[in-house]
N, CA, C and O atoms as a GROMACS GRO file, in nm:
protein
  592
    1MET      N    1   2.811   8.825  15.455
    1MET     CA    2   2.734   8.704  15.468
    1MET      C    3   2.808   8.594  15.393
    1MET      O    4   2.863   8.619  15.286
    2HIS      N    5   2.811   8.476  15.445
    2HIS     CA    6   2.881   8.366  15.382
    2HIS      C    7   2.796   8.309  15.268
    2HIS      O    8   2.673   8.311  15.276
    3PRO      N    9   2.861   8.258  15.163
    3PRO     CA   10   2.787   8.212  15.047
    3PRO      C   11   2.674   8.113  15.078
    3PRO      O   12   2.570   8.120  15.012
    4GLN      N   13   2.690   8.024  15.171
    4GLN     CA   14   2.586   7.926  15.200
    4GLN      C   15   2.462   7.986  15.266
    4GLN      O   16   2.358   7.920  15.271
    5THR      N   17   2.472   8.108  15.316
    5THR     CA   18   2.359   8.168  15.385
    5THR      C   19   2.295   8.283  15.308
    5THR      O   20   2.208   8.352  15.361
    6ALA      N   21   2.338   8.305  15.183
    6ALA     CA   22   2.283   8.414  15.104
    6ALA      C   23   2.134   8.389  15.078
    6ALA      O   24   2.099   8.290  15.013
    7PRO      N   25   2.045   8.478  15.126
    7PRO     CA   26   1.902   8.454  15.117
    7PRO      C   27   1.838   8.494  14.984
    7PRO      O   28   1.726   8.450  14.954
    8VAL      N   29   1.906   8.576  14.902
    8VAL     CA   30   1.844   8.630  14.782
    8VAL      C   31   1.915   8.576  14.659
    8VAL      O   32   2.038   8.573  14.654
    9THR      N   33   1.838   8.534  14.559
    9THR     CA   34   1.897   8.492  14.433
    9THR      C   35   1.909   8.614  14.343
    9THR      O   36   1.810   8.683  14.320
   10ARG      N   37   2.029   8.639  14.294
   10ARG     CA   38   2.054   8.754  14.208
   10ARG      C   39   2.123   8.706  14.081
   10ARG      O   40   2.177   8.596  14.076
   11THR      N   41   2.120   8.790  13.980
   11THR     CA   42   2.194   8.761  13.858
   11THR      C   43   2.342   8.753  13.894
   11THR      O   44   2.392   8.842  13.962
   12PRO      N   45   2.413   8.648  13.851
   12PRO     CA   46   2.555   8.638  13.882
   12PRO      C   47   2.633   8.758  13.828
   12PRO      O   48   2.603   8.808  13.720
   13ILE      N   49   2.732   8.803  13.903
   13ILE     CA   50   2.817   8.913  13.858
   13ILE      C   51   2.935   8.850  13.786
   13ILE      O   52   3.040   8.825  13.844
   14ARG      N   53   2.913   8.825  13.656
   14ARG     CA   54   3.014   8.762  13.572
   14ARG      C   55   3.009   8.828  13.434
   14ARG      O   56   2.906   8.880  13.393
   15VAL      N   57   3.121   8.825  13.365
   15VAL     CA   58   3.127   8.884  13.232
   15VAL      C   59   3.022   8.820  13.143
   15VAL      O   60   2.955   8.888  13.065
   16SER      N   61   3.006   8.688  13.154
   16SER     CA   62   2.909   8.618  13.071
   16SER      C   63   2.765   8.661  13.100
   16SER      O   64   2.676   8.638  13.018
   17ALA      N   65   2.742   8.723  13.215
   17ALA     CA   66   2.608   8.772  13.250
   17ALA      C   67   2.596   8.923  13.226
   17ALA      O   68   2.500   8.986  13.271
   18GLY      N   69   2.693   8.980  13.153
   18GLY     CA   70   2.687   9.122  13.118
   18GLY      C   71   2.764   9.216  13.208
   18GLY      O   72   2.757   9.338  13.188
   19ALA      N   73   2.838   9.166  13.305
   19ALA     CA   74   2.916   9.253  13.392
   19ALA      C   75   3.033   9.314  13.314
   19ALA      O   76   3.087   9.251  13.223
   20ARG      N   77   3.070   9.434  13.350
   20ARG     CA   78   3.181   9.503  13.283
   20ARG      C   79   3.311   9.480  13.360
   20ARG      O   80   3.316   9.507  13.481
   21PRO      N   81   3.417   9.431  13.292
   21PRO     CA   82   3.543   9.403  13.363
   21PRO      C   83   3.637   9.523  13.367
   21PRO      O   84   3.645   9.603  13.274
   22HIS      N   85   3.708   9.534  13.478
   22HIS     CA   86   3.814   9.633  13.498
   22HIS      C   87   3.930   9.556  13.562
   22HIS      O   88   3.910   9.486  13.661
   23LEU      N   89   4.052   9.570  13.507
   23LEU     CA   90   4.166   9.493  13.555
   23LEU      C   91   4.278   9.584  13.601
   23LEU      O   92   4.303   9.689  13.543
   24LEU      N   93   4.347   9.541  13.707
   24LEU     CA   94   4.467   9.608  13.757
   24LEU      C   95   4.569   9.500  13.788
   24LEU      O   96   4.538   9.403  13.858
   25SER      N   97   4.689   9.516  13.738
   25SER     CA   98   4.800   9.428  13.773
   25SER      C   99   4.906   9.516  13.836
   25SER      O  100   4.946   9.617  13.778
   26THR      N  101   4.952   9.478  13.954
   26THR     CA  102   5.048   9.559  14.026
   26THR      C  103   5.154   9.469  14.089
   26THR      O  104   5.123   9.357  14.131
   27PRO      N  105   5.279   9.515  14.096
   27PRO     CA  106   5.382   9.434  14.162
   27PRO      C  107   5.348   9.415  14.310
   27PRO      O  108   5.284   9.500  14.371
   28SER      N  109   5.391   9.305  14.365
   28SER     CA  110   5.367   9.276  14.507
   28SER      C  111   5.464   9.357  14.593
   28SER      O  112   5.559   9.304  14.650
   29LEU      N  113   5.437   9.485  14.601
   29LEU     CA  114   5.517   9.578  14.681
   29LEU      C  115   5.429   9.640  14.788
   29LEU      O  116   5.307   9.623  14.785
   30ALA      N  117   5.488   9.710  14.881
   30ALA     CA  118   5.411   9.774  14.988
   30ALA      C  119   5.312   9.877  14.934
   30ALA      O  120   5.217   9.913  15.004
   31THR      N  121   5.331   9.924  14.813
   31THR     CA  122   5.241  10.022  14.752
   31THR      C  123   5.119   9.956  14.686
   31THR      O  124   5.027  10.027  14.643
   32ALA      N  125   5.115   9.824  14.677
   32ALA     CA  126   5.006   9.754  14.608
   32ALA      C  127   4.868   9.783  14.670
   32ALA      O  128   4.774   9.809  14.595
   33PRO      N  129   4.852   9.780  14.802
   33PRO     CA  130   4.719   9.808  14.858
   33PRO      C  131   4.667   9.948  14.822
   33PRO      O  132   4.549   9.964  14.791
   34LYS      N  133   4.755  10.050  14.825
   34LYS     CA  134   4.712  10.185  14.789
   34LYS      C  135   4.674  10.191  14.642
   34LYS      O  136   4.573  10.253  14.606
   35ALA      N  137   4.753  10.129  14.556
   35ALA     CA  138   4.720  10.128  14.412
   35ALA      C  139   4.583  10.063  14.390
   35ALA      O  140   4.504  10.111  14.309
   36ALA      N  141   4.556   9.954  14.461
   36ALA     CA  142   4.428   9.884  14.448
   36ALA      C  143   4.312   9.970  14.500
   36ALA      O  144   4.206   9.976  14.438
   37ARG      N  145   4.332  10.035  14.615
   37ARG     CA  146   4.227  10.123  14.670
   37ARG      C  147   4.194  10.236  14.573
   37ARG      O  148   4.077  10.265  14.546
   38ASP      N  149   4.299  10.300  14.520
   38ASP     CA  150   4.280  10.412  14.427
   38ASP      C  151   4.207  10.365  14.301
   38ASP      O  152   4.121  10.435  14.249
   39PHE      N  153   4.242  10.247  14.252
   39PHE     CA  154   4.180  10.190  14.132
   39PHE      C  155   4.031  10.167  14.154
   39PHE      O  156   3.948  10.207  14.072
   40VAL      N  157   3.996  10.101  14.265
   40VAL     CA  158   3.856  10.070  14.294
   40VAL      C  159   3.777  10.200  14.310
   40VAL      O  160   3.666  10.213  14.257
   41ARG      N  161   3.833  10.294  14.383
   41ARG     CA  162   3.766  10.423  14.404
   41ARG      C  163   3.742  10.494  14.271
   41ARG      O  164   3.634  10.547  14.247
   42ALA      N  165   3.843  10.496  14.182
   42ALA     CA  166   3.831  10.564  14.054
   42ALA      C  167   3.726  10.498  13.965
   42ALA      O  168   3.650  10.568  13.897
   43VAL      N  169   3.719  10.366  13.964
   43VAL     CA  170   3.622  10.296  13.881
   43VAL      C  171   3.480  10.322  13.930
   43VAL      O  172   3.389  10.345  13.849
   44LEU      N  173   3.459  10.320  14.060
   44LEU     CA  174   3.324  10.327  14.116
   44LEU      C  175   3.271  10.469  14.138
   44LEU      O  176   3.150  10.489  14.149
   45ARG      N  177   3.360  10.565  14.144
   45ARG     CA  178   3.325  10.702  14.185
   45ARG      C  179   3.204  10.760  14.112
   45ARG      O  180   3.116  10.816  14.178
   46ARG      N  181   3.196  10.749  13.983
   46ARG     CA  182   3.089  10.814  13.906
   46ARG      C  183   2.991  10.711  13.848
   46ARG      O  184   2.944  10.726  13.735
   47THR      N  185   2.962  10.609  13.924
   47THR     CA  186   2.868  10.506  13.879
   47THR      C  187   2.754  10.495  13.979
   47THR      O  188   2.762  10.550  14.089
   48PRO      N  189   2.649  10.424  13.944
   48PRO     CA  190   2.542  10.400  14.042
   48PRO      C  191   2.589  10.314  14.160
   48PRO      O  192   2.517  10.301  14.259
   49LEU      N  193   2.708  10.255  14.149
   49LEU     CA  194   2.762  10.172  14.256
   49LEU      C  195   2.842  10.253  14.359
   49LEU      O  196   2.900  10.195  14.451
   50ALA      N  197   2.846  10.385  14.345
   50ALA     CA  198   2.921  10.470  14.437
   50ALA      C  199   2.888  10.447  14.585
   50ALA      O  200   2.978  10.461  14.668
   51PRO      N  201   2.764  10.412  14.623
   51PRO     CA  202   2.738  10.385  14.765
   51PRO      C  203   2.818  10.266  14.822
   51PRO      O  204   2.828  10.251  14.943
   52LEU      N  205   2.875  10.184  14.734
   52LEU     CA  206   2.952  10.067  14.780
   52LEU      C  207   3.101  10.096  14.794
   52LEU      O  208   3.178  10.008  14.833
   53ILE      N  209   3.143  10.219  14.760
   53ILE     CA  210   3.286  10.250  14.756
   53ILE      C  211   3.358  10.220  14.887
   53ILE      O  212   3.459  10.149  14.886
   54ASP      N  213   3.309  10.269  14.998
   54ASP     CA  214   3.382  10.253  15.125
   54ASP      C  215   3.405  10.106  15.159
   54ASP      O  216   3.516  10.068  15.196
   55THR      N  217   3.303  10.026  15.147
   55THR     CA  218   3.318   9.883  15.179
   55THR      C  219   3.406   9.814  15.075
   55THR      O  220   3.489   9.731  15.111
   56ALA      N  221   3.389   9.847  14.949
   56ALA     CA  222   3.471   9.786  14.843
   56ALA      C  223   3.619   9.820  14.863
   56ALA      O  224   3.705   9.733  14.848
   57VAL      N  225   3.648   9.944  14.896
   57VAL     CA  226   3.787   9.987  14.916
   57VAL      C  227   3.847   9.917  15.039
   57VAL      O  228   3.961   9.871  15.033
   58LEU      N  229   3.772   9.909  15.148
   58LEU     CA  230   3.821   9.843  15.269
   58LEU      C  231   3.852   9.695  15.242
   58LEU      O  232   3.961   9.648  15.276
   59LEU      N  233   3.759   9.623  15.182
   59LEU     CA  234   3.779   9.480  15.159
   59LEU      C  235   3.889   9.455  15.055
   59LEU      O  236   3.964   9.358  15.066
   60THR      N  237   3.898   9.542  14.955
   60THR     CA  238   4.006   9.531  14.856
   60THR      C  239   4.140   9.550  14.922
   60THR      O  240   4.234   9.475  14.896
   61SER      N  241   4.150   9.650  15.008
   61SER     CA  242   4.276   9.677  15.078
   61SER      C  243   4.319   9.557  15.162
   61SER      O  244   4.437   9.520  15.162
   62GLU      N  245   4.225   9.497  15.232
   62GLU     CA  246   4.256   9.379  15.314
   62GLU      C  247   4.303   9.262  15.227
   62GLU      O  248   4.400   9.195  15.260
   63ALA      N  249   4.233   9.238  15.115
   63ALA     CA  250   4.267   9.125  15.028
   63ALA      C  251   4.403   9.145  14.961
   63ALA      O  252   4.482   9.052  14.953
   64VAL      N  253   4.430   9.266  14.914
   64VAL     CA  254   4.557   9.293  14.846
   64VAL      C  255   4.672   9.292  14.947
   64VAL      O  256   4.781   9.243  14.915
   65THR      N  257   4.650   9.344  15.066
   65THR     CA  258   4.753   9.339  15.170
   65THR      C  259   4.787   9.194  15.204
   65THR      O  260   4.905   9.160  15.215
   66SER      N  261   4.687   9.110  15.219
   66SER     CA  262   4.710   8.969  15.247
   66SER      C  263   4.789   8.904  15.134
   66SER      O  264   4.882   8.827  15.159
   67ALA      N  265   4.752   8.932  15.010
   67ALA     CA  266   4.824   8.876  14.895
   67ALA      C  267   4.969   8.924  14.895
   67ALA      O  268   5.060   8.846  14.870
   68HIS      N  269   4.989   9.052  14.922
   68HIS     CA  270   5.125   9.108  14.924
   68HIS      C  271   5.211   9.041  15.032
   68HIS      O  272   5.327   9.008  15.008
   69LEU      N  273   5.154   9.021  15.150
   69LEU     CA  274   5.231   8.962  15.260
   69LEU      C  275   5.265   8.815  15.236
   69LEU      O  276   5.358   8.763  15.298
   70ARG      N  277   5.192   8.750  15.147
   70ARG     CA  278   5.213   8.607  15.124
   70ARG      C  279   5.283   8.575  14.993
   70ARG      O  280   5.297   8.458  14.958
   71THR      N  281   5.328   8.676  14.921
   71THR     CA  282   5.392   8.652  14.793
   71THR      C  283   5.527   8.721  14.787
   71THR      O  284   5.549   8.822  14.855
   72PRO      N  285   5.618   8.668  14.706
   72PRO     CA  286   5.748   8.734  14.690
   72PRO      C  287   5.734   8.863  14.609
   72PRO      O  288   5.637   8.882  14.537
   73ARG      N  289   5.833   8.951  14.623
   73ARG     CA  290   5.830   9.078  14.550
   73ARG      C  291   5.829   9.058  14.400
   73ARG      O  292   5.782   9.144  14.326
   74SER      N  293   5.881   8.946  14.353
   74SER     CA  294   5.886   8.921  14.209
   74SER      C  295   5.748   8.886  14.152
   74SER      O  296   5.732   8.880  14.030
   75ALA      N  297   5.651   8.863  14.238
   75ALA     CA  298   5.516   8.826  14.192
   75ALA      C  299   5.434   8.950  14.162
   75ALA      O  300   5.464   9.059  14.209
   76ASP      N  301   5.330   8.931  14.084
   76ASP     CA  302   5.233   9.036  14.058
   76ASP      C  303   5.103   9.000  14.128
   76ASP      O  304   5.074   8.882  14.152
   77ILE      N  305   5.026   9.101  14.159
   77ILE     CA  306   4.892   9.083  14.215
   77ILE      C  307   4.794   9.132  14.109
   77ILE      O  308   4.808   9.242  14.057
   78LEU      N  309   4.696   9.050  14.077
   78LEU     CA  310   4.595   9.084  13.979
   78LEU      C  311   4.464   9.111  14.051
   78LEU      O  312   4.418   9.029  14.130
   79LEU      N  313   4.405   9.226  14.022
   79LEU     CA  314   4.275   9.261  14.078
   79LEU      C  315   4.178   9.272  13.961
   79LEU      O  316   4.203   9.343  13.863
   80ARG      N  317   4.067   9.200  13.972
   80ARG     CA  318   3.962   9.208  13.869
   80ARG      C  319   3.835   9.258  13.936
   80ARG      O  320   3.787   9.199  14.032
   81LEU      N  321   3.783   9.366  13.883
   81LEU     CA  322   3.660   9.428  13.933
   81LEU      C  323   3.555   9.416  13.824
   81LEU      O  324   3.573   9.466  13.713
   82LEU      N  325   3.446   9.349  13.856
   82LEU     CA  326   3.333   9.337  13.763
   82LEU      C  327   3.219   9.421  13.818
   82LEU      O  328   3.183   9.409  13.935
   83THR      N  329   3.163   9.507  13.732
   83THR     CA  330   3.052   9.590  13.774
   83THR      C  331   2.926   9.550  13.698
   83THR      O  332   2.930   9.525  13.577
   84ALA      N  333   2.816   9.546  13.768
   84ALA     CA  334   2.686   9.517  13.710
   84ALA      C  335   2.587   9.617  13.769
   84ALA      O  336   2.622   9.691  13.861
   85GLY      N  337   2.467   9.621  13.718
   85GLY     CA  338   2.369   9.718  13.765
   85GLY      C  339   2.335   9.705  13.912
   85GLY      O  340   2.303   9.805  13.977
   86HIS      N  341   2.341   9.585  13.966
   86HIS     CA  342   2.300   9.562  14.105
   86HIS      C  343   2.415   9.541  14.203
   86HIS      O  344   2.392   9.524  14.323
   87GLY      N  345   2.540   9.542  14.153
   87GLY     CA  346   2.651   9.522  14.246
   87GLY      C  347   2.783   9.504  14.175
   87GLY      O  348   2.797   9.534  14.057
   88LEU      N  349   2.879   9.454  14.250
   88LEU     CA  350   3.014   9.436  14.198
   88LEU      C  351   3.075   9.309  14.255
   88LEU      O  352   3.033   9.257  14.359
   89ARG      N  353   3.175   9.261  14.185
   89ARG     CA  354   3.252   9.144  14.228
   89ARG      C  355   3.399   9.180  14.212
   89ARG      O  356   3.442   9.222  14.104
   90ILE      N  357   3.476   9.162  14.317
   90ILE     CA  358   3.620   9.189  14.314
   90ILE      C  359   3.692   9.058  14.343
   90ILE      O  360   3.661   8.990  14.441
   91SER      N  361   3.789   9.025  14.257
   91SER     CA  362   3.875   8.907  14.277
   91SER      C  363   4.018   8.956  14.291
   91SER      O  364   4.062   9.042  14.215
   92VAL      N  365   4.091   8.900  14.386
   92VAL     CA  366   4.232   8.933  14.405
   92VAL      C  367   4.312   8.804  14.395
   92VAL      O  368   4.286   8.706  14.466
   93HIS      N  369   4.408   8.806  14.304
   93HIS     CA  370   4.490   8.688  14.279
   93HIS      C  371   4.636   8.729  14.276
   93HIS      O  372   4.672   8.827  14.212
   94ASP      N  373   4.719   8.653  14.347
   94ASP     CA  374   4.862   8.678  14.336
   94ASP      C  375   4.916   8.577  14.235
   94ASP      O  376   4.877   8.461  14.234
   95LYS      N  377   5.006   8.624  14.151
   95LYS     CA  378   5.055   8.541  14.041
   95LYS      C  379   5.173   8.452  14.080
   95LYS      O  380   5.239   8.397  13.991
   96ALA      N  381   5.201   8.436  14.206
   96ALA     CA  382   5.307   8.344  14.247
   96ALA      C  383   5.260   8.201  14.224
   96ALA      O  384   5.144   8.172  14.251
   97PRO      N  385   5.346   8.111  14.174
   97PRO     CA  386   5.302   7.975  14.147
   97PRO      C  387   5.266   7.896  14.272
   97PRO      O  388   5.191   7.798  14.263
   98ALA      N  389   5.315   7.935  14.384
   98ALA     CA  390   5.280   7.868  14.510
   98ALA      C  391   5.283   7.973  14.620
   98ALA      O  392   5.369   8.060  14.622
   99ARG      N  393   5.190   7.964  14.710
   99ARG     CA  394   5.186   8.060  14.819
   99ARG      C  395   5.301   8.036  14.916
   99ARG      O  396   5.340   7.922  14.944
  100ILE      N  397   5.354   8.146  14.966
  100ILE     CA  398   5.457   8.135  15.068
  100ILE      C  399   5.388   8.096  15.197
  100ILE      O  400   5.287   8.157  15.233
  101PRO      N  401   5.438   7.996  15.267
  101PRO     CA  402   5.370   7.954  15.391
  101PRO      C  403   5.361   8.069  15.490
  101PRO      O  404   5.455   8.148  15.505
  102ARG      N  405   5.250   8.076  15.556
  102ARG     CA  406   5.228   8.178  15.658
  102ARG      C  407   5.308   8.138  15.783
  102ARG      O  408   5.308   8.022  15.822
  103PRO      N  409   5.376   8.234  15.846
  103PRO     CA  410   5.450   8.201  15.968
  103PRO      C  411   5.356   8.147  16.075
  103PRO      O  412   5.242   8.192  16.088
  104ALA      N  413   5.405   8.050  16.151
  104ALA     CA  414   5.325   7.993  16.259
  104ALA      C  415   5.302   8.100  16.365
  104ALA      O  416   5.392   8.180  16.392
  105PRO      N  417   5.184   8.102  16.427
  105PRO     CA  418   5.158   8.201  16.532
  105PRO      C  419   5.246   8.176  16.654
  105PRO      O  420   5.280   8.062  16.685
  106ALA      N  421   5.281   8.284  16.722
  106ALA     CA  422   5.360   8.272  16.845
  106ALA      C  423   5.273   8.207  16.953
  106ALA      O  424   5.151   8.202  16.941
  107ALA      N  425   5.338   8.158  17.056
  107ALA     CA  426   5.267   8.092  17.165
  107ALA      C  427   5.159   8.184  17.221
  107ALA      O  428   5.187   8.299  17.256
  108GLY      N  429   5.036   8.134  17.230
  108GLY     CA  430   4.926   8.211  17.284
  108GLY      C  431   4.859   8.303  17.184
  108GLY      O  432   4.756   8.364  17.216
  109GLU      N  433   4.915   8.315  17.064
  109GLU     CA  434   4.860   8.403  16.962
  109GLU      C  435   4.759   8.326  16.877
  109GLU      O  436   4.782   8.211  16.841
  110LEU      N  437   4.648   8.390  16.846
  110LEU     CA  438   4.547   8.326  16.761
  110LEU      C  439   4.587   8.336  16.616
  110LEU      O  440   4.641   8.438  16.573
  111ASP      N  441   4.562   8.232  16.540
  111ASP     CA  442   4.592   8.231  16.397
  111ASP      C  443   4.466   8.276  16.323
  111ASP      O  444   4.388   8.194  16.274
  112THR      N  445   4.447   8.408  16.315
  112THR     CA  446   4.327   8.464  16.257
  112THR      C  447   4.363   8.561  16.146
  112THR      O  448   4.452   8.644  16.162
  113ASP      N  449   4.297   8.550  16.035
  113ASP     CA  450   4.312   8.644  15.925
  113ASP      C  451   4.200   8.746  15.938
  113ASP      O  452   4.085   8.718  15.903
  114HIS      N  453   4.234   8.863  15.990
  114HIS     CA  454   4.132   8.965  16.016
  114HIS      C  455   4.064   9.012  15.888
  114HIS      O  456   3.947   9.049  15.891
  115GLY      N  457   4.137   9.010  15.777
  115GLY     CA  458   4.076   9.048  15.650
  115GLY      C  459   3.962   8.955  15.611
  115GLY      O  460   3.860   9.000  15.560
  116LEU      N  461   3.979   8.824  15.637
  116LEU     CA  462   3.871   8.730  15.606
  116LEU      C  463   3.753   8.748  15.701
  116LEU      O  464   3.638   8.730  15.661
  117LEU      N  465   3.780   8.784  15.825
  117LEU     CA  466   3.671   8.812  15.918
  117LEU      C  467   3.588   8.931  15.870
  117LEU      O  468   3.465   8.926  15.872
  118LEU      N  469   3.656   9.038  15.827
  118LEU     CA  470   3.586   9.154  15.774
  118LEU      C  471   3.507   9.118  15.648
  118LEU      O  472   3.391   9.157  15.632
  119THR      N  473   3.570   9.042  15.560
  119THR     CA  474   3.503   9.002  15.437
  119THR      C  475   3.378   8.921  15.468
  119THR      O  476   3.273   8.943  15.407
  120GLY      N  477   3.389   8.828  15.562
  120GLY     CA  478   3.274   8.747  15.600
  120GLY      C  479   3.160   8.829  15.657
  120GLY      O  480   3.043   8.794  15.639
  121ARG      N  481   3.193   8.937  15.726
  121ARG     CA  482   3.090   9.022  15.787
  121ARG      C  483   3.029   9.123  15.690
  121ARG      O  484   2.909   9.151  15.696
  122LEU      N  485   3.112   9.177  15.600
  122LEU     CA  486   3.067   9.289  15.518
  122LEU      C  487   3.024   9.252  15.376
  122LEU      O  488   2.942   9.322  15.316
  123ALA      N  489   3.078   9.145  15.321
  123ALA     CA  490   3.044   9.107  15.183
  123ALA      C  491   2.910   9.035  15.178
  123ALA      O  492   2.873   8.964  15.271
  124ASP      N  493   2.840   9.053  15.068
  124ASP     CA  494   2.714   8.980  15.048
  124ASP      C  495   2.741   8.836  15.008
  124ASP      O  496   2.657   8.748  15.030
  125ASP      N  497   2.856   8.811  14.948
  125ASP     CA  498   2.896   8.677  14.907
  125ASP      C  499   3.048   8.681  14.895
  125ASP      O  500   3.103   8.786  14.862
  126TRP      N  501   3.115   8.571  14.919
  126TRP     CA  502   3.260   8.567  14.909
  126TRP      C  503   3.308   8.423  14.905
  126TRP      O  504   3.232   8.331  14.934
  127GLY      N  505   3.433   8.406  14.870
  127GLY     CA  506   3.491   8.273  14.871
  127GLY      C  507   3.632   8.275  14.812
  127GLY      O  508   3.686   8.379  14.776
  128MET      N  509   3.688   8.156  14.804
  128MET     CA  510   3.818   8.136  14.741
  128MET      C  511   3.800   8.029  14.635
  128MET      O  512   3.740   7.924  14.661
  129THR      N  513   3.851   8.055  14.517
  129THR     CA  514   3.837   7.959  14.408
  129THR      C  515   3.971   7.939  14.340
  129THR      O  516   4.057   8.027  14.344
  130PRO      N  517   3.990   7.824  14.277
  130PRO     CA  518   4.114   7.804  14.200
  130PRO      C  519   4.123   7.906  14.088
  130PRO      O  520   4.023   7.941  14.026
  131PHE      N  521   4.243   7.953  14.064
  131PHE     CA  522   4.266   8.047  13.955
  131PHE      C  523   4.300   7.969  13.830
  131PHE      O  524   4.369   7.867  13.838
  132GLU      N  525   4.252   8.014  13.716
  132GLU     CA  526   4.272   7.940  13.592
  132GLU      C  527   4.418   7.931  13.550
  132GLU      O  528   4.453   7.847  13.467
  133GLY      N  529   4.501   8.014  13.604
  133GLY     CA  530   4.640   8.022  13.559
  133GLY      C  531   4.732   7.920  13.623
  133GLY      O  532   4.723   7.800  13.594
  134LEU      N  533   4.817   7.966  13.707
  134LEU     CA  534   4.925   7.886  13.763
  134LEU      C  535   4.875   7.776  13.857
  134LEU      O  536   4.770   7.791  13.920
  135PRO      N  537   4.949   7.667  13.866
  135PRO     CA  538   4.905   7.558  13.955
  135PRO      C  539   4.908   7.598  14.102
  135PRO      O  540   4.990   7.678  14.146
  136ARG      N  541   4.815   7.541  14.176
  136ARG     CA  542   4.805   7.561  14.321
  136ARG      C  543   4.782   7.706  14.362
  136ARG      O  544   4.810   7.742  14.476
  137SER      N  545   4.731   7.788  14.273
  137SER     CA  546   4.703   7.926  14.310
  137SER      C  547   4.553   7.944  14.324
  137SER      O  548   4.474   7.873  14.263
  138THR      N  549   4.515   8.042  14.406
  138THR     CA  550   4.374   8.067  14.430
  138THR      C  551   4.345   8.216  14.418
  138THR      O  552   4.435   8.299  14.416
  139SER      N  553   4.219   8.245  14.410
  139SER     CA  554   4.170   8.382  14.401
  139SER      C  555   4.071   8.404  14.515
  139SER      O  556   3.980   8.324  14.534
  140LEU      N  557   4.088   8.511  14.589
  140LEU     CA  558   3.990   8.551  14.690
  140LEU      C  559   3.895   8.647  14.620
  140LEU      O  560   3.939   8.744  14.557
  141TRP      N  561   3.765   8.622  14.632
  141TRP     CA  562   3.668   8.710  14.568
  141TRP      C  563   3.558   8.745  14.666
  141TRP      O  564   3.531   8.673  14.763
  142PHE      N  565   3.495   8.859  14.640
  142PHE     CA  566   3.379   8.898  14.720
  142PHE      C  567   3.285   8.978  14.633
  142PHE      O  568   3.326   9.040  14.534
  143GLU      N  569   3.159   8.977  14.671
  143GLU     CA  570   3.056   9.054  14.602
  143GLU      C  571   2.987   9.148  14.700
  143GLU      O  572   2.966   9.116  14.817
  144LEU      N  573   2.953   9.265  14.649
  144LEU     CA  574   2.874   9.362  14.723
  144LEU      C  575   2.755   9.398  14.636
  144LEU      O  576   2.771   9.422  14.516
  145HIS      N  577   2.636   9.402  14.696
  145HIS     CA  578   2.515   9.433  14.620
  145HIS      C  579   2.451   9.561  14.674
  145HIS      O  580   2.455   9.590  14.794
  146LEU      N  581   2.394   9.636  14.583
  146LEU     CA  582   2.317   9.753  14.624
  146LEU      C  583   2.194   9.707  14.698
  146LEU      O  584   2.129   9.611  14.657
  147LYS      N  585   2.161   9.775  14.804
  147LYS     CA  586   2.041   9.743  14.883
  147LYS      C  587   1.928   9.831  14.831
  147LYS      O  588   1.942   9.953  14.826
  148HIS      N  589   1.819   9.771  14.794
  148HIS     CA  590   1.705   9.849  14.741
  148HIS      C  591   1.596   9.857  14.842
  148HIS      O  592   1.493   9.919  14.816
   0.00000   0.00000   0.00000
């Protein structure tokens, strides 16, 4: 669901609101998506948030793959997972100071980021925000909430 259409007000999933942080920094290599999937799975496996594992792993994989494809190998990808009693928030940030431009689509090809389509459909809330670090960098984040 897109942020503007979220029907329920919930406690924000932020460290300042009591969420527990988990961090992973990985080089922007082809192995980054697997490292991120394994990390998310390991953190969530034995928690009350375990029902969210499959969706969290899928969306994390898409976000980290997108970051990897748009950053040089010398860059790092930072994944921040915040867990709270009612859900989780995952942010993916590549540490490159500027994003590498995406190649223009070939003639007749649609310019669609399938990872963002999945995120828009499966996440309870999501967006892109400026990252506090390097100039012109952004963080893709999404939230998943337990359904009661």
